[in-house]
C-alpha positions in Angstrom: 63.6 50.5 110.6 64.2 47.5 112.5 60.8 45.8 111.9 59.1 49.2 110.1 58.8 50.2 106.1 59.7 53.8 106.7 57.5 54.5 104.3 54.8 53.6 106.3 56.4 55.7 109.0 56.7 58.5 107.3 52.9 58.4 106.2 51.6 57.5 109.9 53.5 60.3 111.3 54.5 62.8 108.4 57.6 64.9 106.8 59.7 65.9 107.8 60.6 63.0 110.5 63.3 61.7 112.4 63.1 58.2 113.0 65.5 56.9 115.5 66.8 53.0 116.0 66.9 51.9 119.6 68.5 48.3 118.6 70.7 50.1 116.9 71.7 52.6 119.8 72.4 49.2 122.0 74.4 47.7 119.5 76.8 51.0 119.0 76.9 50.9 122.9 78.5 47.5 123.3 81.2 47.6 120.2 82.5 50.5 122.6 82.3 48.2 126.1 82.9 45.1 124.5 86.6 46.4 122.6 87.6 47.3 125.8 88.9 44.7 129.2 87.7 46.8 131.4 84.4 49.3 130.8 85.0 53.4 130.4 82.2 55.3 132.2 81.1 56.6 129.2 79.6 60.4 128.9 76.8 60.9 126.1 76.8 64.2 125.1 73.5 65.8 125.0 74.7 68.8 122.5 74.2 66.2 119.8 70.7 64.7 120.0 68.4 66.0 123.7 66.1 63.5 122.8 64.3 62.3 126.1 64.1 59.6 125.3 67.2 58.9 123.7 68.9 60.1 127.0 66.4 57.6 129.3 67.6 55.0 126.9 70.9 55.5 127.2 70.7 56.1 130.9 69.2 52.9 131.0 72.0 51.2 129.7 74.3 53.1 132.8 75.2 56.0 130.2 76.4 59.3 132.1 75.7 62.8 130.5 78.4 65.7 129.0 76.8 68.5 129.2 77.7 71.9 128.1 75.6 74.3 129.4 72.7 74.9 132.0 70.0 74.7 129.9 70.9 71.0 128.8 71.4 70.4 132.9 67.9 71.2 133.1 67.3 69.1 129.7 68.5 66.4 132.1 66.6 67.4 134.8 63.3 67.4 133.3 64.0 64.1 131.8 63.6 62.6 134.9 67.5 62.2 135.2 68.6 64.2 137.6 70.6 61.4 139.5 72.9 60.4 136.5 76.4 61.2 136.3 77.3 64.4 134.6 80.7 65.9 133.2 79.9 69.6 132.6 82.1 71.2 130.0 82.3 74.0 127.6 84.0 77.2 127.7 81.6 79.8 128.7 80.5 78.8 131.4 78.4 81.5 133.7 78.5 81.7 137.3 74.6 80.3 137.3 75.6 77.2 135.3 78.8 76.8 137.4 76.7 76.7 140.6 74.1 74.4 138.4 76.3 72.2 138.5 77.8 72.3 141.5 74.3 71.5 143.2 74.3 67.8 141.7 75.2 65.6 144.2 76.0 62.8 140.8 78.2 65.5 139.3 81.5 63.5 137.9 83.4 66.6 137.4 83.3 69.9 135.5 86.2 70.5 133.0 88.1 73.9 132.7 89.0 75.9 130.0 90.9 78.8 131.6 92.6 80.3 134.2 89.8 83.0 134.3 87.3 80.3 134.9 89.1 78.4 137.2 89.2 81.4 139.4 85.2 81.7 139.0 84.3 77.8 139.5 86.6 78.9 142.6 84.7 81.9 143.4 81.1 79.9 143.0 82.4 77.0 145.2 83.6 79.1 148.6 80.1 80.7 148.2 78.2 77.6 148.1 81.1 75.9 150.8 81.8 73.1 148.2 84.6 71.4 147.2 84.3 71.2 142.8 85.9 68.6 141.3 87.4 69.0 138.3 89.0 68.0 134.8 91.5 70.6 133.4 90.7 70.4 129.4 94.7 70.2 127.9 95.0 71.4 124.3 97.9 69.0 123.3 98.3 70.9 120.0 97.3 67.3 118.0 95.4 68.1 114.1 92.5 66.4 114.1 88.4 66.4 112.9 86.5 66.2 109.8 86.4 69.8 109.3 88.2 73.3 110.7 84.8 74.0 112.8 85.1 70.5 114.0 88.7 70.3 115.3 88.6 71.2 118.7 92.6 70.7 120.1 94.6 73.4 117.9 97.3 76.1 119.2 94.5 78.3 118.1 91.7 76.9 119.4 89.2 78.6 121.7 89.0 74.8 123.8 91.2 73.8 126.7 94.1 75.2 128.4 97.5 74.7 126.8 100.1 72.9 129.0 102.2 75.6 130.1 98.7 76.9 131.4 97.5 73.3 132.4 100.7 73.9 135.1 99.9 77.0 136.8 96.1 75.9 136.8 97.3 72.7 139.1 99.6 75.5 141.4 96.5 77.7 141.6 94.1 74.8 142.2 96.5 73.1 144.7 96.3 76.2 147.2 92.5 76.6 147.0 90.2 74.6 149.8 87.9 75.1 147.0 89.3 72.9 144.5 90.5 69.4 144.2 91.3 68.5 140.1 91.0 64.9 139.8 91.6 64.4 136.0 92.3 65.9 133.1 90.0 66.0 129.8 91.5 66.2 125.8 88.6 66.2 123.6 90.1 66.2 119.7 87.3 67.1 117.7 84.9 65.4 115.6 84.6 62.9 112.5 88.0 61.3 113.7 88.3 58.3 112.1 92.1 56.8 113.0 92.8 55.7 116.5 96.3 57.4 115.6 95.2 60.9 117.4 93.6 59.6 120.4 96.9 57.9 121.7 99.0 60.8 120.7 97.4 62.9 122.9 98.0 60.5 125.7 101.4 60.0 125.3 101.8 63.9 125.3 99.7 64.2 128.1 101.8 61.2 129.7 104.8 62.6 128.8 103.8 66.7 130.6 102.5 64.9 133.8 105.5 62.7 134.3 107.6 66.0 134.3 106.4 66.9 138.0 104.6 64.8 141.0 102.0 67.8 141.4 100.8 66.9 137.8 100.7 63.3 139.0 98.6 63.4 142.4 95.2 62.8 143.2 94.4 62.2 139.5 91.7 59.6 138.8 90.7 60.0 135.5 91.6 60.9 131.7 88.7 61.5 129.5 89.6 60.6 126.4 86.7 63.1 124.9 84.4 62.1 121.7 84.5 62.7 117.6 84.7 59.2 116.6 83.6 58.7 113.0 80.6 56.9 111.4 80.0 56.4 108.2 77.8 59.0 106.7 78.4 57.8 103.1 78.7 54.5 101.3 82.2 53.6 101.7 83.5 54.8 105.0 83.9 52.7 108.0 83.3 53.5 111.6 85.7 54.3 113.8 87.6 51.0 115.1 87.0 50.4 118.9 88.7 47.2 118.5 92.5 48.9 117.5 91.7 51.7 120.0 91.6 49.5 123.3 94.2 47.7 123.8 96.6 50.2 122.5 95.2 53.1 125.5 94.9 50.2 128.1 98.5 49.8 127.1 99.6 53.6 127.6 97.2 53.6 131.2 99.1 51.0 131.8 99.8 51.2 135.7 98.9 55.1 135.8 95.8 54.2 137.7 93.6 56.9 136.0 90.2 55.3 135.2 89.0 56.1 131.0 85.9 58.0 130.4 84.8 58.8 126.6 82.4 60.9 125.5 80.9 59.1 122.1 78.1 61.0 121.2 77.7 60.6 117.0 79.9 57.1 117.4 76.0 55.7 119.3 73.5 57.7 117.8 75.1 59.3 114.3 74.0 56.3 112.6 70.9 54.8 114.5 68.7 57.7 113.0 67.6 58.9 109.5 65.8 61.8 108.7 62.6 61.0 106.1 61.4 64.1 104.2 58.4 63.9 100.9 59.0 64.9 97.4 57.4 68.1 97.0 58.1 68.5 93.2 60.7 68.2 91.0 62.0 71.1 88.4 65.0 71.4 86.2 67.1 74.3 85.3 70.3 75.1 84.3 70.9 71.2 82.8 70.6 70.8 86.2 67.1 68.7 88.0 66.2 69.9 91.3 64.1 67.5 93.6 62.4 69.9 96.0 61.7 68.6 99.5 59.9 69.7 102.7 63.2 69.0 104.5 65.5 72.1 105.1 68.4 73.4 106.2 66.2 74.5 109.7 65.8 70.7 109.7 69.3 69.6 108.6 72.0 72.1 109.1 75.1 70.1 108.5 75.5 69.7 104.8 74.5 73.7 104.9 77.1 74.4 107.8 79.9 72.0 107.2 79.7 70.9 103.7 79.1 67.3 105.4 77.6 64.9 103.0 74.9 62.1 104.0 73.3 59.9 101.5 70.1 60.7 100.4 67.7 58.1 99.1 64.2 57.0 98.3 62.7 54.9 100.8 61.3 52.2 98.4 63.1 50.3 95.5 66.8 49.6 95.1 68.8 49.6 97.8 71.5 52.6 97.5 75.0 51.6 96.9 77.5 50.4 99.0 80.7 51.6 97.8 80.3 55.0 96.7 77.9 57.8 96.8 76.5 58.0 93.4 77.1 61.3 91.4 74.9 63.5 89.2 73.5 66.1 88.0 70.6 66.5 90.9 70.5 68.6 93.5 68.4 67.2 96.6 66.8 71.4 98.3 64.2 72.6 100.7 62.2 75.0 100.7 63.8 77.1 103.2 64.6 80.9 100.8 68.1 80.0 100.5 71.0 79.6 97.9 72.6 77.0 101.0 69.2 75.3 101.9 70.1 72.0 100.3 70.2 68.2 101.8 72.4 66.9 99.2 74.4 68.7 95.8 75.5 67.0 92.6 74.0 63.2 93.1 72.6 60.3 90.8 69.7 58.9 92.7 66.5 57.0 90.9 63.8 58.8 89.6 61.4 60.5 91.5 57.8 61.8 91.6 55.9 64.3 94.2 54.5 62.0 96.9 57.4 60.2 97.6 59.4 59.8 100.6 63.6 59.7 100.5 65.4 59.2 103.9 68.9 61.2 104.9 71.1 58.8 106.2 73.3 59.2 109.6 71.3 61.8 111.0 70.7 61.2 114.4 73.4 63.3 115.3 73.7 67.0 115.2 70.5 67.1 113.6 67.4 67.7 115.1 69.5 69.4 118.3 70.6 72.0 115.7 67.1 72.8 114.3 65.6 76.1 114.2 62.6 77.9 112.9 63.9 80.1 110.1 61.5 80.6 107.8 58.7 80.2 110.5 58.8 76.4 109.8 58.1 74.6 112.6 60.4 72.0 114.8 60.2 68.2 112.8 58.8 65.2 114.6 61.0 62.6 116.5 60.2 59.0 116.9 61.9 56.3 118.5 61.6 52.5 116.8 62.7 49.3 118.7 61.4 46.2 117.3 58.0 45.7 115.4 57.2 49.2 117.6 57.5 52.6 117.4 56.4 55.7 119.3 56.4 59.3 118.7 58.7 60.9 120.9 58.1 64.3 120.5 55.2 65.6 117.9 55.2 68.0 114.8 55.2 71.4 116.3 52.2 73.4 116.6 52.5 76.7 115.0 51.5 78.7 117.7 54.7 77.4 119.3 56.8 79.8 116.6 55.0 82.8 118.6 54.7 81.3 122.3 56.0 84.2 124.5 56.0 87.2 122.1 54.5 90.1 123.4 52.1 91.8 121.3 51.7 95.5 121.6 
């Protein structure tokens, strides 16, 4: 990890351990900005990784934040970033969350997901006596995303406004003194590998907007959302912003809409690894099980999405760069579930008790989805910057597992 050996970090801070490279994160951010003639506004989705050190690093490089809950708003504030630009998304915003967002002077806009939500926002804005800046989250019914759970722009998705309902939302907002629609937002899903769906979505929105002048008046932003893929296993490639940017800017043309992006996994996914220690190796049923001290509560994606990530010993030969090595080894955790695994059907070099393994591309939706299932403590988190490593969050003490409970 930059100038430090992963094995030394694991010994120093203990395992399970998330380690993030500040340099890799900055490099990914520059790859996005460098692809565009005019740098888009970038909002990092806090749900991807809410670690305060990561949020502060991104803010120092000019990023705003995409939040989907009142808790994430409070997390930004706790990190000392109350003045950062914010987009407030999410399909189930409660009144107190809307009020929290509208009370922020750095709010860019609130995404509207439904007609009832539009009424709720109007009521809260009226009660506060403020005008609510809005972006309509449009659902253009486009297939994208690597897993059914990750697709968010199909007709049957819970997310966004179908275009006919969006037209009604515009008319209602135009009649209200408390609502101002300033943008359109389209988030297609996650792990989208090609530019095509993003371009198709913008074309569909522009065609729809061109049918009525009300759909063009006052619009300042087009938010293309996130979902840009990063390699999880050898042989995969990162999403190409150099291919997307010219075509996207060409379509935006003279519309005058400011482009916004919400890259989460693309920024931090490849910048993080999860380090874990081998507890023991067992054989059964013609298979080999490498039992490690990280589990589904630490990293849920393989169990939830059947996601495959490269897992490899941190010392010895480097992992192959062109394919995922298959074999009869499962890398499993200690949680009392058959679904507790980090990798299945792999071929890895021989390991033994005390060896360290790394799970790659773990920087996004790793710790942010972690739980305390089986009364397991949350893993420590470390940020590496050059030859320096600092503990951004220590391993959770056992007392936190029952803190706040009422004993009778």
